[in-house]
N, C-alpha and C positions, 0 to 999 in steps of 0.2 A: 193329512200330512200338513194340510193346510195349516193347522192348528200348532202343529209343531213347530212350522218355520215362523209364523207368528209369537209362538214362545220366545223361539231362539233373538228374534230382532227385538223383542222389548226386553230379553235379559242384557244383548248387549247396550242399547239406547240407555239403562236405568240402573246397570248394574257394569259400568265398563270395567270398573278395580278386582272386581269378583271374575268377570269375565275371562278376563287374561288370566290372573292366578289358575282359576280354572283347566284353560287352555295349554299353559304351562308346565303345571301337573300333572297333564297326560303326555304332553310332550318330553318330558324328561323320566316319565314312566317309561315309555319306549325305549328311551336310550339306556335305565338302568336296568331293564329286564335283557334285554340284547350284552349288556357288558354283564351281565350276573351269568350268562350261560357262557359267553366267551370266557370270559374267568375260569371258569368250572373246566372247562375242555381244555385250556392250557393248562390250569394244575393235573388232568387228569394224564394227557400229555407227557407231561415234566417228569410224571412217576412212571411212565415207561420208557423216557429219555435220560431221565437220571443220568449224568456220566461219571469214571471215577477217572482219575488224573492217572490212566496208566493205558498204553496201547501196544502192549503184550500180554497174554495170559495163557501159562505155561501149565498144559493138563500132563497128569499123570496117569500112566495106563496100567492098570490093576496087574498082577502077577501071581501066577499058579506056582508055589512052591518059588523056582528061582527062573520063571519062564513067563516073559510080557503073555499076556491074553490078548494084547491088540495087534491083528495081524493086517498086511497092504490091503487084501479082499475088503477087509471090514473096515478101515479106514476110509477107502474109496466109496463104498455104503454110505457110511455117515457124510464126505462131502456132499456126495449126490443130494443128500434128504436138505440141504440147507438154501435159505431161499438165495435167488441172486442178488437181490438187494447188500445181504449180511456176506457174500461173498468179494462183491467186488468194492468191498470196502477193507476187505484182508487183504495185505500187499507183500505178505509174505508167508506160507505156510512151512515149519521144520519140523521135521522129522526124523530119526533116523534109525536102523537096523543092526542086530547084530548077528554075525554070519562065524558061527562056528569053525564051520565045514575046510575055510581058508587056513587055521591056523595046522591043518595037516599038510599041508603043501607046504610050510614055511622050516626055514631051521627051526631045531630047538632057540638058538642064540640070537637068530634075527627078530625074534617078535612076529606081528603080524598087522592088520588090520581087524581090532576089534570091534569096528561099526563103520558104517558106513553111513552118511549124513547129506539129506535131501533139502533141498528152497526150492518150493515153485509157487504157485497160483493158480487160482481158476477165473476163467474171464469168459463171458459168454458161454459157459456150459463146458468148457473147455480147459483143461492143463494148461499150463503155462508156464513161462520160467520167469523168474521174481526179478523184475525190472530191475528194483534197488537193490539185491545182490549183484547183477551184473554191475550195473554201473560203478558199483564199489570195488568190485574187483579190476574193472580197468581204469577207474580214474588213480587206484592206489597202487598198477603196476605189479597186483601179482600174476597176470598171467602173463609169462615167459615167452609162450611159444604157442602159437596157432591163435584159436579164437574160445570165445564162450560157448557153453548151447546153447539151440537156437528155438526158440518156441515151438517150431512146427517137430522137432525133435522131442522137446518135454510132453507135447500133446499125442504124438506117436507113438511116444514110448521107444524110439530107435537106439538099438545098439550104438549110443556112442558114449566116448568118455573122455574127460580132462585128468590127465595123468599129475601126483604132484611129480614136481623139479625144484627142491628145497634151493634157492638163492642161485636158481640159474646152473645148479653143479653136476646137476645126472639126477637122472630116476632112484629113485629109493629102490634097497636089495627087497623090500615085499613085493613092489610092482613090477622088476624085473623077472623074476621068479614066475609071475602070472601072465607074462608077453608070450605071447604066439610068435611074433616078429617085432619090428620096430615100430611098426604103426598099428597093431592089434595088442588087447589083452583079453585074459580068459576070466568074465566073471560070472557065478551063476552058474557054470555049465554053459555060456554064449560066449560067441567071440565078440567083443565090443572093438570099434573102430578109434584110435584115439586121433581126437580133434584138436586139441590143445593140452598145454602145460602151464600148470602156476606155482607160484610158492608162496607157503606159510598156510594157514588155515589148519583143517585137521590132517594134512598130507595123505588122505585116502582117497581114490578112484573118485569123480564128481560123474553121476551119470543119471539119466532121466528116470524119477521116481514111477513110470507105470512101465519102465524095461523089466520092473526085478517082480521074483515070485510073487502070485498071490499068497502064498502062504508066509513069507518073510515074515518076522516076529517083529514089531516094530517097539523101540525102548522108551521113545520119548514124543510131545506131539507140542506144538506151541504154533500161536496165530500173532502175527503184527499186525497191528490196525494201523490204518492211515490216520484216523484221529483216534480220539478218547473213547473207550469203551462203552457203551450205554446200557444200562439197564435192560433194553428189549433184545439190544444183540447175546450179551449175557444170558437169559433167560432162551432164548432158542439154541443156544451153543447147549446147553443144560439138556433142554427137553428134548430135542433130537436124540442128543447120546442115550437121554433114558428109554425113548421110544428105537433105537436102532442098535444101539451097542451096551443093552443094560448090564449094568454092575463092573464094563470095562474101564470107563475112564472115569477118573476123580478131578473133580473140580476142586480148584483155591476157593476160599469164602472173600468174595470181594465188597468189599464195604463203600456201597453208594451213597455219596451224601446226598441233603435236600430231603430230611426228616422233617427238619426247623422249618424249611422253606414253604413243604408242602401243607403244613400244618398253618402256615402263614396263609395261603393261599385258601383252605378249606375257610379259613376265618371268614378273610374276603368275602369270599363266595355268599356265605351263610346270611352276613351283611348285608349284602348286596341283595338277596331273596328278601329279608325282613323289610330293605326299602323298598322294593317292589310293593309289596302286600300293604306297605303304610300309606304310600302312593295312590293305592285305589280307593282309600280310605279315606285319605285326605280328599278324592274327589267327591266322593258319596258325602264327604261333613259338608263342603262346600259348597255342593247342590242342593243340601239341605238345609242351608242356607237361603237358598233361594225359594223353596218349596215352603217355607214360615213366611215368606213376606208375600206370599201366592195363596194365602189361606182365605181370603176373601173371594178373591177372584175362583177359587177352586169350589166353594162352598157355591157360588151363584151358579156354577155349570153345573153342580149336582143336580139342585133345585128345578134346574130347565130342562134334566133330563141325561146329564151324561154320566154311564155307569162308571160303578167303583172297575169294573176292570178296563173301561176304555181310557177311563182319568189314567191309572195306572200305563197304560200302552203307548198313551200321549207324552208322559214322562221319562219313560222309557226309550222311545224313539227320537225325544230332543237331546239324551244324553249320548244315546250311537249316534247322531247325525253328529254332534258337537266330539265327542270323541275320536271316533274312527279316522277322519281324515287328519287331526293332530297327532293320533297314534303312528299311521303311517308317516306322516310328513319326519317325524322325530325318529323311526324306522330309517327313511334313505338317510337322513344324515349321519346314523350310525351307521349304517354302510359307506356310503361314498367317502366320510371325512373321516369321523371318529376310530372307528375301525383300525384304519389304513395309519392312523397318528400312534395307536395303542399298540400295535403290532409291534413297534418297537422296545417297546420295555412287556409286549405279551408275546412272544414268536410264535405259537399256536393259536393263535386266535383267529388269522386271515383263513384256514383251513378250518375252520369248526363252522362256518354258517354254508347253507343253502339255501334255496328259493322254500324248502319243503319246509328249513328248521325256521324261516323267517313266518311263514306261514303258522307251525304248528304252536310256538309261542305267543304269537298275535292270537289266537283261538284263545288260551288256557289263560289268558289277561283279558282277554274280553268275557272271559266266563265267570271267572273271580270276580271281575268290574258288576259282570249284571245279576251275580248272585247276590252279592253286598246292595246294589240300587234298587232290586225286587222287595228284598228284604224293608228295608228303609221306606223306601214309596208305598209299597204297601199299606205299610204299618200308618202313614201318616196321613194317605187319605183315610183310612179307616178313623183314625182317633180323630186327627183336626178337624174334619168336618164337621163331627160330632158336637165338638166343643163349638165351630164357629151358627152351629144350628142353636145350641143351647141361648147364645149371647144373643 
């Protein structure tokens, strides 16, 4: 150990420029290694989170002849399989059901409710009203009497309804014929309490989605997101549909951008890795210059009894004692300063690092450096000493 410190002291005194260049090389190598890893993880995250300029996705239920294969029970099962983080970003789930039995109760000339429409969302595992729909209806004056459905009524599937009152002129014949009295209406074989009246939209009763029968056939399905749809969200919707409802839902193809961007990121990552390897070789070449200047000293040590293996250990120890603290300093500077500055340009870089990642990358770099130095030093100790003895 004493010889190692003496060598370093001599190195600093006699070759200050090479000493500074060597330490700077190691310092920069540390930053490049971690930057390479960070930019790779950022590119990987971008592949998953690449978004399309679209907030709504319309999914078509497949049909058996003229009847939809999707039922209310199946949709509930599918929604239960989606992750809370995905559902939290969906501010509106829209679906509709066709109810042929109601045509039988209506006069032929009066038409009927060909479909019912449901707008809701899921928060903390509970069904709830769509806030955006409620606010839109209230702000636009669509509610002409009473109120909109509440979150509790949607979550519990209570038998409550809002009925149509076009332009405030009175309820439509289709609504009147299904009324039990002025305050109640019969739907799905159950009595619903009328809590409000509205004008516009589809002019059909608005009821909680969970209140309809499990066997009700659903004709449409749409998700409206609070932000642009990402690749990972789209993939989760499709994957869960294939697992839970195989062959029932048909998804549109979304053209996610980012292929060129990802190609550039991968190239930058490859360049960074190559720069890391070059930095390791630069350190070895700089140290090789120092070894060349120590040929006479090494020959004297060997004559005085210093074995080849001991000489190799001394030089390797010197390299480690020089490179480890400088590398750690570079890692600290990267973690405290550069990573946070670079996160403005590479948003997923901050979350890519942990203590274990820093340690693993440190070990990998040191192993590569040691392998290069081992070959270089062993070859030098063997060949150069023979040359000095001959001279």
